[in-house]
VONU-511788 format. One record per atom (N, C-alpha, C): x, y, z. Coordinates in steps of 0.001 Angstrom, whole numbers, plus 500000, padded with zeros to 6 digits. Atoms other than C-alpha are relative to their C-alpha. Layout:
XYZ/...
REM end
This chain:
498935500489500872/199395409643139483/501313500710500299/498814499217499706/201814412496140193/500571499627501357/499562500375498659/201915411508143871/500698498650499969/499402501334500094/202667407885142986/501394500077499397/498704499837500642/205508409007140739/501014500583500979/499113499379499019/206963411168143490/500457498973501032/499662501041499028/206806408254145938/501007499023499403/499101500942500664/208498405974143412/501404500570499903/498686499349500098/211307408485142868/500681500036501361/499442499933498643/211783408902146623/500519498648500445/499575501340499626/211931405158147152/501252499595499234/498807500312500797/214434404868144332/501226500675500561/498882499278499409/216638407527145907/500441499350501303/499682500654498743/216414405799149265/500739498695499755/499363501264500330/217355402496147680/501437500227499555/498644499698500478/220359404064145921/500904500382501152/499212499593498840/221498405628149166/500380498804500842/499739501175499164/221171402339151015/501069499116499383/499042500866500685/223233400578148362/501343500671499773/498745499292500220/225928403266148207/501083499428500903/498899500576499240/229274401860149283/500665501060500875/499249499116499115/231138403389152210/501424500123499483/498671499762500538/234355404969150984/501060499916501096/498879500153499074/237622404051152687/501300500228499231/498682499792500596/241116405319151868/501056499397500911/498911500664499279/244038403147152933/501328500546499512/498659499534500335/247544404648153039/501016498927500393/498984501007499745/250343402098152705/501284500626500527/498715499537499466/253725402361154380/501044500136498904/498975500002501039/255666401691151187/499324499816498643/500511500086501357/255283401253147447/499188498724499796/500792501178500345/252961398736145782/500911498788499856/499200501221500054/254507395330146468/499334498928500847/500589501143499322/253824391905147965/499833500167501492/500151499693498575/254193393328151474/498553500338500332/501377499561499793/250614394577151021/499013499161499180/500797500844500892/249232391685148984/498563499818500469/501341500267499497/246236391067151261/498997501077499632/500908498894500302/244762394505150595/499691500061498502/500230499992501442/245249394362146837/499142498812499574/500838501164500291/243750390865146768/498547500295500367/501361499687499555/240727392062148755/499317500958499040/500560499064500968/240255394875146260/499705499295498681/500141500663501296/240774392727143165/498920498923500006/500937501120499937/238668389778144317/498594500398500468/501330499518499634/235737391928145403/499630499809501456/500315500204498580/236044391220149139/499537501301500650/500431498707499472/235775394933149951/498591500329499498/501309499711500591/232842395310147590/498901499198500681/500983500843499325/231041392396149258/499651500530501382/500246499402498681/231361394283152538/499387501395499884/500608498686500200/229783397386150996/500987501142500085/498942498998499901/233058399278150760/500548500376498631/499314499479501179/234613401438148063/501376500447500482/498682499783499415/238313401243148939/500989500540498975/498885499455500775/241122403365147529/501287499708500749/498708500316499395/244672402129148205/501041500963499458/498969499045500395/247366404779148165/501383499447500345/498645500481499716/250966403544147789/500791501031500807/499117499115499270/253648404968150045/501293500209499238/498708499740500617/257254405887149376/500914500679500985/499015499426499061/260386407423150896/499614501374500530/500384498654499567/258762410862151136/498600500042500594/501367500063499468/255420409683152535/500021499393501397/500108500481498626/254844409332156276/498525499754500301/501423500280499768/251513407558156900/499378500758501178/500631499236498913/250949409219160326/499677501437499610/500270498638500444/251217412632158684/498828500039499031/501091500064500970/248855411573155904/498658499917500711/501278500167499320/246128410414158268/499684501191500889/500228498816499173/246613413409160573/499474501157499162/500449498940500898/246054415670157573/498704499684499287/501277500354500600/242849413869156583/500109499305498659/499806500637501297/244365412092153584/499710498516499970/500300501436499937/243441408587154762/499102499733501200/500835500445498884/240961406780156989/500749499007500881/499265501038499300/243340403985157948/501364499871499322/498650500097500549/247073403429157498/500646498681500400/499120501109499633/249568400582157463/501277500617500532/498807499417499394/252423401417159819/500650499004500939/499298500785498988/255075399784161970/499707500612501365/500372499503498676/254344400066165679/500980501034500563/499114498953499473/257533402015166573/499635501387499485/500354498698500570/256571404820164200/498628500455500492/501343499646499544/252921404683165294/500018500500501438/499936499583498598/253751404907168987/500757501310500157/499269498736499969/256268407678168354/499087501147499585/500931498976500458/253628409622166443/498952500294501070/501001499816498949/251118409054169250/500563500872501121/499392499201498929/253539410471171821/500203501452499569/499817498637500513/254074413499169568/498677500717499745/501282499321500110/250344414200169437/499076499530498902/500897500577501004/248942412145166552/499414498735500622/500579501078499184/246525409838168439/499646498740499207/500216501228500761/246981406633166430/499637498847500927/500421501184499244/245294403445167639/500068498788499073/499931501249500754/246050399930166424/498649499295500094/501298500690500006/242784398278165337/500120498560499523/499778501372500465/244266395118163794/501482499806499724/498574500309500170/247619393355163462/500160498778499096/499850501138500917/247843391210160301/501365499328500067/498661500571499909/251615390728160709/500249499516501429/499764500595498686/252281388349163589/501478500023500363/498560500082499769/256046388172163179/500740501104499255/499153498986500616/258873390541162248/500852499382498895/499137500456501083/260790390227158994/501336500711499977/498782499191499988/263651392502160027/501218499160500362/498760500742499765/267213391169159891/501197500938499847/498708499408500315/270834392235159932/500725498945499167/499367500934500921/272565390615156966/501462500385499819/498561499747500018/276362390297156992/500702499138498957/499160500794500883/279016389114154569/500785498999500836/499339501040499207/280409385816155823/501505500185500042/498543499871500025/283956386678154766/500533501101500915/499546499042498996/284022389457157362/500416499300501286/499670500739498792/284395386753159981/498969500130501096/501059499847499007/281206387752161796/499181498717500057/500789501222499819/279540384657163204/498962500137501104/500937499777498906/277690386058166231/500007501487500345/500028498589499618/276673389425167712/501238500440500775/498790499645499260/279800389274169866/501112500491499084/499004499556500977/281747389956166667/499709501385499435/500373498695500544/280010393294166014/500966501132500353/499117498872499661/282431395607167918/501097500210498966/499000499642500990/284734397442165553/499496499951498569/500555500167501347/282394396880162579/499141501193499592/500919499015500563/280406399160160284/498678499298499696/501302500636500166/276701398317160398/499007500983499386/501001499159500644/274051399706158066/498661499902500711/501245499964499226/270890400776159878/499027500978499358/501056499088500459/267611402240158632/499608500922501143/500450499058498987/266472405349160458/498526500341499773/501412499598500089/263154407267160488/499119499090500865/500761500835499076/261995405159163460/500330498536499920/499654501414500161/263362401860162155/501283499627500730/498728500267499334/266609402222164093/499849499527501441/500140500239498568/265146401691167550/500143498539500428/499713501399499631/265071397881167587/501499499717499999/498550500190500059/268738397973166551/500681500619501220/499386499330498855/269662400489169250/499714499254501299/500334500780498815/267829398446171864/500830498723500066/499197501222500086/269645395310170700/501436500273500444/498628499648499618/273040397005170995/500079500359501481/500025499634498585/272054398392174399/499993498751500873/500050501247499239/271206394885175626/501339499278499978/498698500658500129/274548393625174345/501117500803500656/498983499138499401/276387396524175985/501006500505498982/499111499549501067/277841397616172637/499672501457499652/500238498602500361/278226401404172122/499777500148498495/500298499773501419/276977402811168811/500671501275499481/499277498800500414/279431405707168562/501344499668499372/498749500400500631/282217403714166929/501051499581501017/498912500414499126/285602402751168357/500164498499500012/499725501441500015/287154399316168886/499006499164500796/500954500739499177/284564398341171505/498553500245499592/501354499670500436/281584399773169672/499813499736498519/500274500138501426/279978399764166252/499837501388499391/500213498770500751/279987402493163630/498713499825499203/501311500107500640/276421403061162449/499993500799498704/500155499363501304/275984403808158762/498514500214499752/501412499709500305/272700405558157988/499691499458498616/500249500723501243/271489403169155343/498767500517499279/501160499688500810/269207404180152505/499187498733499797/500855501170500200/266442401853151356/500481499208498786/499381500818501038/268812399791149231/501090499160500665/498976500907499452/271596397219149646/501399500385499541/498708499566500536/274435399235148112/501149499950501010/498871500022499065/276494399546151332/500658498636500136/499428501343499915/276938395769151443/500708499640498698/499426500346501299/277573395350147735/501289500768499742/498829499165500219/280106398183147768/501014499918501144/499092500241498876/281775396942150963/500172501229500897/499968498866499088/280945400128152843/499578499589501402/500469500509498710/279351398076155629/500222498510500060/499839501440499795/280009394653157099/498644499305500034/501365500519499903/276279394175157719/499042501130499652/501018498997500298/273132395939156553/498636499515500483/501375500341499652/269470396054157490/499298499439498769/500769500603501089/267253393814155362/498685499471500562/501228500687499645/263754392385155383/500043498618499372/500000501367500515/263199388662154905/499366499904498631/500769500091501226/260872389407152018/500471500952498906/499646499005501003/262729392186150199/501510500136499805/498609499654500248/266289393486150587/500942498791500038/499154501199499961/267765390095151503/500090499380498609/500021500606501330/266707388809148100/500609500910498948/499285499097500888/268050391924146425/501501499702500043/498593500386499870/271451390900147788/500259498723499199/499852501260500738/270968387398146387/499969500259498499/500131499712501422/269874388775143026/501211500763499464/498805499269500426/273020390918142962/501186499073499778/498954500966500290/275071387726142739/500718499428501198/499397500557498777/275942386944146364/499149498814500437/500748501205499654/274958383404147298/499669499969501490/500447500070498606/273183382495150520/501097499508500938/498936500504499121/276218380608151846/501122501016500197/499035498918499795/278210383844151562/499471501039500984/500650499052499107/275869385545154025/499744499389501367/500401500353498636/275233385424157766/498866500939500370/501137499156499653/271839386662158954/499659499869501480/500447499946498605/270621387705162390/498588500571500006/501385499560499964/266840387849162661/499686500641501344/500361499304498764/265509390329165195/499091499138500872/500859500918499250/262913387743166190/500850499084500884/499143500931499265/265722385382167245/500800500694501094/499205499246499022/267507388140169174/499140500568501126/500888499532498941/264444388984171275/499749501491499989/500208498544500065/264248392596170066/499072500381498841/500904499707501115/261651392310167307/498849500881500480/501161499157499727/258947394981167224/498930499704498954/501103500283500919/255535394689165598/500077500887498759/499950499283501270/255450395663161962/498583500220499481/501224499578500682/252575396202159497/498697499764500762/501298500020499339/249525396969161630/499091501040499368/500971499038500506/246362398921160813/499655500993501105/500182498939499013/245931402264162585/499002501044499510/500935498911500285/243212404908162757/500171501062501081/499966498947498990/242782408163164660/499009499677501122/500765500402498818/241464407639168176/498597500597500037/501301499351499869/238634410165168012/498958499410499066/500958500559500954/237055408435165022/499357498717500535/500557501218499422/236512405292167089/498817500283500919/501168499627499202/233915407228169081/498717499919499181/501144500070500904/231628406965166028/499695498535499688/500347501406500271/229842403554165914/499959499669498518/500060500244501443/229335403941162164/501400499774499438/498619500168500465/233089404307161623/500551498661500468/499557501301499495/233783401282163823/499448498883499126/500612501006500871/231360399294161677/500710499939498645/499292499959501282/233092400438158481/501372499336500129/498674500576499813/236498399518159868/499931498492500260/500154501439499765/235224396127161043/499829499271498667/500182500600501318/234083395366157511/501285500058499181/498724499863500710/237375396663156132/501013498959500487/499059500979499441/239434394481158481/499596498586499608/500464501342500353/237284391422157797/500354499666498546/499670500220501408/237732391804154035/501513499898499804/498537500026500121/241455392494154449/500565498663500443/499493501280499511/242007389345156475/499614498872499040/500335500954501067/240164387396153769/501034500081498885/498985499807501025/242645388896151360/501311499342500373/498752500632499551/245583387723153450/499884498480499980/500200501454500057/244112384219153728/500095499515498555/499931500342501422/243695384156149941/501454500008499525/498598499894500412/247321385259149502/500809498806500486/499277501175499494/248531382390151681/499639498753499203/500448501172500753/246478379886149702/500379500077498519/499734499801501431/247279381380146279/501114501034499828/498932498988499999/250668383132146558/500360500547498629/499636499513501332/251464383306142845/498923500907499424/501102499171500482/248034384653141984/499984501341500732/499967498763499215/248325387198144804/501098500925499487/498900499199500530/251698388349143450/499629500603498650/500418499492501306/250236388687139972/499011501153500150/500951498918499735/247429390837141388/500754501268500398/499184498848499596/250002393096143056/500634500652498774/499348499473501206/251830393466139745/499031500787499133/501004499292500790/248588394533138053/499744501400500544/500240498700499380/248253397398140528/501251500873500044/498745499243499983/251905398475140225/500088500881498762/500012499086501134/251626401525138000/501397500416499563/498641499597500342/255376402142138077/500678499001499072/499361501029500806/256238398854136389/501377499623500503/498658500234499471/259277398648138668/500177498600500579/499911501313499361/258438395264140198/500086498893498947/499889501148500900/259245391904138645/499193498829500549/500794501155499582/257244388695138722/500776499117500971/499185500876499132/260088386674140247/500104500567501406/499815499381498689/260681389151143069/498691500050500777/501278499878499303/257005389656143878/499454498654500442/500454501334499579/256163385954143934/500794499513501199/499164500367498855/259066385388146277/499619500818501228/500361499126498887/258051388361148400/498703499551500663/501282500423499430/254470387172148829/500184498744500847/499758501226499226/255684383751149973/500672500303501341/499311499646498751/257998385321152549/499076500772500941/500948499232499183/255333387757153759/498957499075500618/500979500952499478/252904384858154154/500493499337501283/499443500587498780/255260383441156792/499822500934501196/500152499016498929/254819386648158781/498543500187500417/501423499854499676/250998386729158599/499366498682500427/500556501319499685/250506382991159110/499610499899501472/500472500173498635/248443382232162200/499338501227500594/500627498779499500/247118385781162546/498576500113499493/501374499713500411/243397386484162533/499740501502500024/500107498551499953/244112390191162815/499957500566501398/500100499531498610/243866390348166594/501395500257500582/498736499666499362/246746392128168331/500132499243501312/499705500689498754/248300389986171060/500593501022500970/499477499017499052/248754392245174127/501438499721500429/498624500338499619/251953390345174986/500986500504498945/499143499487501079/253413391283171584/500110501516500094/499978498545499819/252448394890172228/500954500378501129/499150499683498850/254139394901175632/501471499747499681/498612500279500391/257277393319174147/500542501126499123/499580498903500860/257408396024171500/500280501255500814/499826498816499152/256973398776174083/501286499887500807/498788500195499209/259724397319176259/501247500204499150/498864499824500906/262066397218173277/500221501474499690/499885498592500355/261327400815172345/500451500859501173/499575499256498809/261755402076175894/501458499712500354/498628500378499672/265092400278176094/500991500335498920/499148499679501145/266600401901173013/501120500955500289/498842499164499716/269545403580174730/499613501354500573/500189498686499394/269836407247175690/498933500835499296/500995499243500762/267347408419173038/498895499071499509/501031500979500390/264399405986173081/498927500639499137/501033499489500906/261633406283170500/498786500507500766/501059499509499123/259064406687173290/500581500133501402/499426499720498681/259682408024176782/499165499445501144/500863500547498948/256783406421178652/499078498955499381/500917501008500530/254468403408178285/498721500662499488/501204499362500559/251580404422175999/498727499402500580/501317500450499560/247961404183177081/498996500218498871/501038499868501013/245033403562174758/500493499879498573/499395500062501334/247304402765171801/499477498848499159/500595501088500778/245351399676170750/498614499680500540/501342500406499594/241817398323170850/499600498742499250/500558501184500640/240034395069170107/498557500233499537/501393499703500340/236713396820169468/499708499686498546/500223500197501427/237094396717165697/500149498534499621/499771501393500382/238533393217165393/498935499087500599/501091500793499412/235893391834167779/498760500089499116/501164499835500877/233201393285165523/500230499281498669/499688500646501268/234994391957162443/499861498484500086/500029501467499830/235235388427163838/498697499514500612/501279500399499419/231802388475165415/500102499582501439/499831500375498594/233123388131168969/499233500932500922/
REM end
């Protein structure tokens, strides 16, 4: 009888262990918002749970650098733009892209129409707001291709180090500022400037777009088949979340709002953001297109006298995880 009880307890423990979910911590690039709707949807709708995962999503912010977080052991996987990821890799943080939910770039330069700017040829002599911390390199490459100096003067542009807001445009400190199709552009609109009062230049249209929100892990962890399996399940559930967001944008935005502990986001802005973000993920199954990678690398290497990377990276992406996720 005692032996039977011991066996029963052992089997129960084994069963509990087998059913225990694998824990995954995801570090976002920015605060809780529609930019990351697919992950919040996957968490809310139980897609992660169905894959046997216990996922924690950590919001980002202006003082949070995802590569530093993952290097310090604070996350298993991060959302990061490729310029920052490749820069971190060259500096010794061996990040590897395992999936690319964002197929297109949402980065733009937004200008006031009354400045008279109608094309990039009108940029010389102007003040242009540019994000830094790795986000400036597509801009610098663009100016380099146009042959426009970035040190000011009548033949060059004066670069204003722009914060993560639209104040320089509203306060007439800059003729143009950096915006995203899904965020800051609409902040300008909400501030009372109509769309016909603006001129926008999408980086995609200028041929200098770099890959944005991708999923990255540390290279050495990919040597563990168990970790690859966990990440494959994580990516599969995440892509289900993005598909759900495209099919149910308002519901996806509402889910994001439920996870926003700051209460800083509004329903109108988030619903609009999710719709715009859906345009960037549309057509992506999570697989990184090598041609998009090479285009990004070429842009970063061509960023003037101080490029974000100094040599073409090797081993910076893999299809091992996405192949397992898609069953290929």
